[in-house]
N, C-alpha and C positions, 0 to 999 in steps of 0.2 A: 402338683397333683399327682401322687404316686401312690396307689394302694392296689396290692393286687386281689386284694379280695373285694374289691369296689366291683358295682354293676353299671359304674360310670362309664359313659362312652363321649367321645369327642366327633363331632361331625366337622369336618372341613370342605365346605363347598365352594368350588370356584366356578365364577360366572364370567364368561368371555361375551364382550359386546364391540359395536362400533363407538369410537371414540366420542361421537356427537351424541351417544346415548348413554355414557358412563352416569352421568348425574340423576337422569331419570331412574337408571338402574338403581342407585344409592337410595333413592327418596322410595322404591318400591320394595328393597329391601328393609328399609328402615319399619315400613309399615307391616311387613310382614316379621319380624322379629318383634315389632310391638305386640303382637296378634300370639304370637309364641310365648311371650313372658307371660300369661294367664295360664297357659296349659300346665296340668299336672305334669312331672317330671323334668320342667324346664328348671335349668342350673343357672346358665349365664350365656351371653353371645357377644362378640365383636365383630364389626363390621370393618373392612378394609377395603381401601381404593387403591388400584392398582397406578403406581406413579406413571407407566405408559399409556394410561387412559383406555386400556383394552380390557382389562379385566377389574373385578370386583370380589372379594372374597367374604365368607361368612364362617366364622369358627364358632361353633357353638358346643355348649356342653350340657348334658342330657342326663337324667340319673339311671337310664337304662336305655337297651335297644329297643325294650318293649314301649317305651314313653315316646322315645323318636318315633317308631314306626306308628303309634297311635297319632302321632303329631302330624304326619304327612297325610293322613286320611280324615283329619277335622276340617269341617266344611269352609270353617274360616279362614284356614289353611290355604285349601284348594282356590278358594276365590280369591286370596292374595298372590298366590303363584301366577295367575292366570294373566297380569300385566306382565310379570317376569319373564315369563315362557316368551311372551309376543317380542321381547328387547333383548334375549341372552339364550346362549346355551349355557348347560352347567354340568357339572360332574361332581354329586356327591360322595364322600367315602367316609365312613366310619370306622374310628380307630379307637385301642384301647388307650386309657392316658399313659402317659410317661412321665419321666423327670422334668422338673418345672427349675430351670435355673434362673436367678434374678440377680 
């Protein structure tokens, strides 16, 4: 994915949790991403489980910053984030797309 003229943004959100809660966090993230899929501007998402048991990550692609911002205010997403906030701390960061190497 590399297009200098694209409005596409990449969200990389790392969630930190206690190892005993990682499975519950992955389940809650799966619910949240399932709700995101139906929203305008959603392109794709990949969930990652840290092998140390203490982190999970979401790599999401959105059509634009505006689409991502609208998603964060959507009632279904706010509802899905509630249990996540009880399990983990997190740090979302938006990026411009860069080179993809296969």
